[in-house]
N, C-alpha and C positions, 0 to 999 in steps of 0.2 A: 437559174442555171446551176446544175449540180456536176460534181466530178464525173459521175457516170455518163452524163451527156458528152463531156469532153472525150471520155474513153470510147464512146460509140463513134463519135466523129472521127477520131484518130484511126480507128479500125477501118472505117470506110475509106478514109483518105489513103491509107497504106495498101489496102487490097484493091481499091478502085472498083469495088463490086459489093453490092448490098448483101447478096447471098453468102459470099465467102466471109464477109465481115460478121454476119449473123452467126454463122457456124463457129467462127473463131471466138465470139463472145458467149456462145452457148444460149442464144435466144432465137426466136423466130424472126423472119424478115419483116413482116408487117409492123410489129411494134418498133423495130429499129428504124424503119423509114419514117414512122410517125414522130419519133423522138428527134430525128434529124430535122424534120420540117418545123417542129416546135422551136428548136434551137435557132433555125434560120429566121423564124418569125420574131423571136426575142431579140436577135441581133439587128434585124431589119434589112438584111442583105442575103442574097443567095450565096452559099458557100460551095455548092457543087453544081456542075453541069451534068444533067442526066442524059446519058447517051443510050443507044439501044441495048448494048450488052455490058456497058461499064459506066463509070462516072469519072469526071475530072474535076480538079479543084479550080474554082474561079480565082481571080487575083486576090480578092478578099479572103477566100478560103485558104489560099496558100499562106497568107500572113497569119490567119487564125490558127492554122495547123502548127506553125512554128511555136506560137505562144502556148497553144494547148499542150504540146509536148513538154515544154519547160514547166508548165504548171503541174502536169501529172508527175514529172520527175521530182519536182520539189515536194509535192504532197507525199510521194513515196518515201523520200528522205525523211520528211517530218514524221511520218508514221513509224518508220524503223527507229528513228531517234527516240521517239516517245516510248516505244516498246523496249529499247535498250536501257533507257533510264529506269523504267519500271522493273527490269530484270537486274539492275545494278551493274550493267556492263558498259554503260555510257554515262558520262556526267562528271561530277567533281566530288572529291572526298576531302573534307577539311580535317586535318590531323594536327594535334598539338604534341609537343615534346617537353617533358620536364628537363631542365637544364642538365641534370645529372645523368640522363640516359642517352644524350646525343652522341656519345662515343662508343656505345655498345653495338657490336657487330650483329647481334641477333635481331635488333630492331630493323636495321637496314637490309638484312637478309630477307626478312618478312616483306618489306616494302618492294624489294626487287622482284620477289616472286609474284607479288600482287600485280605489279606493273607489267610483268611478262605475260601473265595470264589475262589481264584486262587492260590492254594497251590504250583503249579509248576512255579510260577513267583517269582524269587529271587529279593529281594530289596537291592540294594547297596546304603547305606545312608552316608551322610557326613554333618558335621556342619561347617558353614562358616559365615564370616561377610557379610553384605548385598552387598557390592561392588563386592566381589569375587563370591558370589552366583549368582547375576544377570549376571555377565560376563560369568560364566560357563554355565548358562542356555541359553543365547543368542548364545554361541559358539557350543552348542549341546553336551557339556560334561555331562550336567544333562538333564534328561527328564522332570523333573518338580521340583518345589521348594515350600516350605512353607515359606512365607515371611510376613513381617509387612507392613501394609498400613498406610498412603500413601507412595508411592515409585515412584519417577519420572521415573526410568529406567524400571518400569513395564508396561509402556504405550504400549510397543510393544508386550505385552503378553496377553493371555486370563487369566482372574482372576475369581476365585470362593471364596467368603468369607466363611470361615469355622466357625469363632467365633469372637465375640467382647468381650473384657475384660477391666475392669477398671484398672487404675493405683493406686498404693498404696504407702504411705510413709513408709520408713524403718528407725527406730530410734535406736540409740546405747544403750547399757546397761546403766541403771540408769538415763535415760533422764527424765526430769521433766514431759514430756507428755506421758510417757510410759504407764500410766494407762488409757489413753483415748482411746476409740474405734475409734474415728475419730479426725483429726486435720485439721487446715487450713494452707495454705501455708504462710499466713501472720504471723502466729506464728513461722515460721521457717526462716523468712527473714534474721535473723542475724546468721544463722547456715551455716556451710560449706557444700556445695552440692557436692557429689561425682558423677561425670559423667563418661561416657565412651567415647572413641574417636568417633567423629561424623560419620566416615565412617563405624563403626560397625553396627549402625542402625540409619541412618539419620532421619527417620520419628519419632522415639522415642526421639532422641536428640532434634529435633525441637519442638516436643510436650511438653517436660518438660521445656525447656527454655522459650517457649511462654507462658506457664501457669504461670511461675514465673513473667514474665513481666506483664501479665494481673492482677496478684495479687498485682502489684505495686512496684516490686523491681527487680533489676538485681541480679541474683544468684551469690553468692560468690563461685566460683568453686575452689576446692582444688585438691588434687592428683587424677589423672584419674585412673579408673579401666581399665584393658585390655579388658574386656568383661562386659556384663550386670550382669551375675550371680556373678562374683567375687566382684562386688561392695558391695554385702551384707556382705561378709567377711571383707571388709575394714570398713564398718559401725561397725561391731562387735568389731573391734580393735581400735575404737575411731577416725577414720579419718573424721567423719562427718555423714550426713544423705544422703539417696538416694531415688529415686523414680523409681519403677520397675513395670512391669505387675503383676497383682494379682496372676497369676499362679505360680510365683516364691516364694510365701509364703510357698511352700512345702520345701524350704531350711531352715530347722530349726537350725539356728546357735544360740548357747547359748547366751541369753541376748538380742538378737535382737527382736524388736517388729514391727508388721505390723499394719498400720492404714489407714482407709479410708480418703480420702481427700474431705472435705465437702464444700469448697468455690468455686471450679471450677469443671467443668465436664471434666474429663480426661479419655479417653478410646482409645483403639487401636484395629484395625481389623487384624485378621490373615487370610491369603488367600492362596489358592493353585494357583500357577502361572505356565503356560506352554506356549511354543511358539505358536504364533497366527495361523500359517499355519500348525502346527503339527497335523496330523490326525492319530497318532499312536493308534492302537486299545487298547493297554494296558493303555495309558493315558485316552482314552475315557471311558474305564471300570472304572477307578478310579474316574473320574468325575461323571459318572452315579451312582456309589455307593454313592458318596456324595449327589447327588440329591435325591437318594432313601432314605437315612437316614433323609433328611430334611422332605420328605413327610411323613415318619413314625412318626416323632416327631410333 
């Protein structure tokens, strides 16, 4: 039994006439009649009562008709779903986020645009440190990732820069410089710098330490924060000061102040990364959307 046999039978059942069914199907009547007879022989029961000018369903034919309609509907859905997956408009996209990019508006603006354009694509998201993120991306656990640059392990990936943001200093409550809109690293040389483990975001870690060295001092590192965002909470509780991406100033912890750094140029790029040989239509749609947003701006 083939799907075409079901389509033939449903056409005859709905038109109650072999001639009209054949016209609707675009075939001649004799082959249609033969296919219905073969179907009845395979089932072992008559499905139709042949009358002079029309046909009627037998009791078995009525039951078979209901099931045949469901099967054809399901097969149609299956076909459309498969085509949608092949086109990258149906399915699931696994996305990773470096901890330091989870507060940047450009990332979520891109995802909102993608969701609006491809509503049948589900997005499975996870936040990880850079080492775990790049490992999962290379292993195919993730389809794409939002990362911080520079990143050595990203060399094997395609990259599209989404945004570039400045780094800012975060000072604890009651600090002498709290009223200043900007500070210099030189003014903070004797302060305790709260850093995060280097593997959490190697590029940011090296960026911050190198900036302090260019300002003429080796940073006095105190208690490490487990991630970048918790460093702000540690500042609020008197462990020292920290330097974070500007987008993290949305974390409004009581007493903490954010300040531009005016003696060195500190900025970091956020990029979308995906495997170099990956031609997944869904990923290409995401990249195309990013390129389109740039052209509009």
